[in-house]
C-alpha positions in Angstrom: 13.3 5.8 4.6 13.3 4.1 1.2 16.4 4.3 -1.2 16.3 2.6 -4.5 19.5 2.8 -6.7 19.9 1.4 -10.2 17.2 -1.2 -9.6 16.5 -3.7 -12.3 14.0 -6.6 -12.4 14.0 -9.2 -15.2 11.5 -12.0 -15.5 12.8 -15.0 -17.5 11.2 -18.0 -19.0 12.8 -20.6 -21.2 11.9 -18.5 -24.3 11.3 -14.9 -23.1 13.2 -12.3 -21.1 11.1 -9.3 -19.9 12.7 -6.2 -18.3 10.1 -5.1 -15.8 12.2 -2.4 -14.1 15.1 -0.6 -15.8 17.6 1.3 -13.7 15.1 2.8 -11.3 16.4 5.4 -8.9 14.0 6.6 -6.2 14.1 8.1 -2.7 11.0 8.2 -0.5 11.1 10.1 2.8 9.4 9.2 6.0 5.9 10.6 6.0 5.7 11.0 2.2 2.6 10.1 0.2 3.6 8.9 -3.3 1.4 7.9 -6.2 3.0 5.6 -8.8 1.3 5.9 -12.2 1.9 4.6 -15.8 0.3 2.3 -18.4 -0.4 -1.3 -17.7 2.8 -3.4 -17.8 5.1 -0.5 -17.0 6.4 -2.0 -13.8 4.2 -0.3 -11.2 3.1 -3.4 -9.3 6.6 -5.0 -9.7 8.1 -1.9 -8.0 5.5 -2.0 -5.2 6.2 -5.7 -4.6 9.9 -5.1 -4.3 9.3 -2.2 -1.8 7.0 -4.5 0.1 9.6 -7.3 0.2 7.3 -9.6 -1.7 9.9 -10.0 -4.4 13.7 -9.4 -4.9 15.3 -7.2 -7.6 17.5 -8.8 -10.2 20.2 -6.2 -9.6 20.6 -2.8 -7.9 20.0 -1.7 -4.4 17.0 -1.3 -2.2 17.6 0.2 1.3 15.0 0.4 3.9 16.1 2.7 6.8 19.6 2.3 5.6 19.6 -1.5 5.5 20.0 -3.4 2.2 16.9 -5.4 1.5 17.6 -6.7 -2.0 19.5 -9.9 -1.1 17.5 -11.0 1.9 16.3 -14.5 2.2 12.6 -15.1 2.5 12.6 -15.6 6.3 14.5 -12.3 6.6 12.0 -10.5 4.3 9.2 -11.8 6.4 10.8 -10.6 9.6 11.3 -7.1 8.1 7.7 -6.9 6.9 6.2 -7.9 10.2 4.7 -4.8 11.9 6.5 -2.4 9.6 4.7 -2.7 6.2 1.0 -2.9 5.6 -0.7 -3.9 2.3 -4.0 -2.8 0.7 -5.1 -4.5 -2.5 -7.7 -3.7 -5.1 -9.4 -7.1 -4.5 -9.6 -6.6 -0.7 -8.2 -10.1 0.0 -10.3 -10.6 3.1 -10.9 -14.1 4.4 -14.5 -15.0 3.8 -14.7 -17.5 6.8 -13.7 -14.8 9.3 -15.9 -11.9 10.6 -14.9 -8.3 10.1 -13.4 -8.1 13.6 -11.5 -11.4 13.1 -10.1 -10.2 9.7 -8.8 -7.1 11.3 -7.4 -8.9 14.4 -5.5 -11.6 12.3 -2.2 -9.6 11.9 -2.0 -8.9 15.6 -2.3 -12.7 16.2 0.7 -13.3 14.0 2.6 -10.5 15.9 1.9 -12.2 19.2 -0.1 -9.3 20.6 -2.0 -10.4 23.8 -5.7 -11.1 23.3 -7.0 -8.2 25.5 -4.8 -5.7 23.7 -5.9 -7.1 20.3 -9.6 -6.6 21.1 -8.9 -3.0 22.3 -7.0 -2.1 19.1 -9.7 -3.8 16.9 -12.6 -2.0 18.7 -10.8 1.3 18.3 -10.3 0.9 14.6 -13.9 -0.3 14.1 -15.2 2.8 15.8 -12.8 5.1 13.8 -13.9 3.6 10.5 -17.6 3.5 11.4 -17.7 -0.3 11.2 -18.6 -1.2 14.8 -22.1 -2.3 13.7 -20.5 -4.6 11.1 -18.0 -6.3 13.4 -19.8 -9.7 13.4 -20.6 -9.6 9.7 -18.7 -11.6 7.1 -17.0 -9.9 4.1 -19.7 -11.1 1.6 -22.3 -9.3 3.7 -20.5 -5.9 3.2 -20.5 -3.4 0.4 -17.3 -2.9 -1.6 -16.5 0.3 0.2 -17.0 -1.4 3.6 -14.8 -4.3 2.5 -12.0 -1.9 1.5 -12.2 -0.1 4.8 -11.9 -3.4 6.6 -8.9 -4.2 4.4 -7.3 -0.9 5.4 -8.1 -1.5 9.1 -6.4 -4.9 8.8 -3.4 -3.3 7.1 -2.9 -0.6 9.8 -3.9 -2.4 13.0 -0.3 -3.3 13.6 0.8 0.4 13.3 3.0 -0.1 10.2 5.4 2.7 9.2 4.8 2.1 5.5 1.4 1.4 3.9 1.5 0.0 0.3 -1.7 0.3 -1.7 -2.2 -1.3 -5.1 -5.2 0.3 -6.9 -7.1 0.7 -3.6 -10.2 2.2 -5.3 -10.1 0.1 -8.4 -13.3 -1.9 -7.5 -15.2 1.0 -5.9 -17.6 3.6 -7.2 -16.6 7.3 -7.0 -18.3 7.9 -3.6 -16.7 4.9 -1.8 -13.4 5.6 -3.6 -13.3 9.2 -2.3 -13.9 7.9 1.3 -11.0 5.5 0.9 -8.7 8.2 -0.4 -9.7 10.6 2.4 -8.9 7.8 4.9 -5.5 7.2 3.4 -4.8 11.0 3.4 -5.8 11.1 7.1 -3.4 8.2 7.9 -0.6 10.0 6.0 -1.2 13.2 8.0 -0.7 11.1 11.2 2.7 10.1 9.9 2.2 6.9 7.9 4.3 6.7 4.7 2.1 5.7 1.8 3.1 4.4 -1.6 0.2 3.8 -3.9 -0.1 2.4 -7.4 -3.0 3.8 -9.3 -4.4 4.4 -12.8 -6.6 7.2 -11.5 -5.5 10.8 -11.8 -8.1 11.7 -9.2 -6.6 9.3 -6.7 -3.1 10.5 -7.5 -4.2 14.1 -6.7 -4.4 13.1 -3.1 -0.6 12.3 -3.0 2.3 14.7 -2.3 4.3 13.2 -5.2 3.4 11.5 -8.5 5.9 9.3 -10.1 5.3 8.1 -13.7 6.8 4.9 -15.0 7.1 3.9 -18.7 8.7 0.7 -19.9 10.1 0.1 -16.4 11.8 3.5 -16.0 10.9 6.6 -14.1 10.1 9.3 -16.6 8.7 12.0 -14.3 8.7 12.7 -10.5 6.6 15.6 -9.5 5.9 17.1 -6.1 2.8 19.2 -5.4 1.7 21.3 -2.4 -1.0 19.5 -0.5 -3.3 22.5 -0.3 -3.1 23.2 -4.0 -3.7 19.5 -4.7 -6.8 19.5 -2.6 -8.2 22.6 -4.3 -7.7 21.1 -7.7 -9.4 17.8 -6.6 -12.5 19.5 -5.3 -13.0 21.2 -8.6 -12.9 17.9 -10.6 
């Protein structure tokens, strides 16, 4: 699904040039669950932003389903993102003025989904994530774990084929973090491709693959059997 070849990203100012990504080569198959790890400043979020079409590489190739993405214009990137790529962020990024149900429904509005269908999809997700009793509440009335579940619901309501998660448990305690990771695992088992940036070895243990970056380059790419990973995690 995702092919990255000799990818480079350079950030330039008038005085400084920073190589954020350095000749990255990476293939991610449909249905994979990949954790990207590494120290702060190693290029993790930059890589995620390029995969999510929020940024363009300086050079190299990024193919999504065989189509070159790297040179697309902003309008073309927006078109590719719609309904295909969902985003989950550490800071939730919910809209305070909208209720839980309205936050989840918003992407469907942009996609032009009819109102009746929107309500059905939102209600189904609220039930699945045990949030029906919070549907009319506002984000500031929720716990951190509930806010992140709402953020995930908003990200998946349009049935994206790829879900990108940037430190999805970074603002949560261990119990809420575990719930979020189990939800992501469930979505992956249903066929959603997940690429997650994390500093947490525990969170990474839920993934099928762990890729480590250092100074903008891939230094390790390891695949683990899911059953073995689960056993190790429960012993932590």
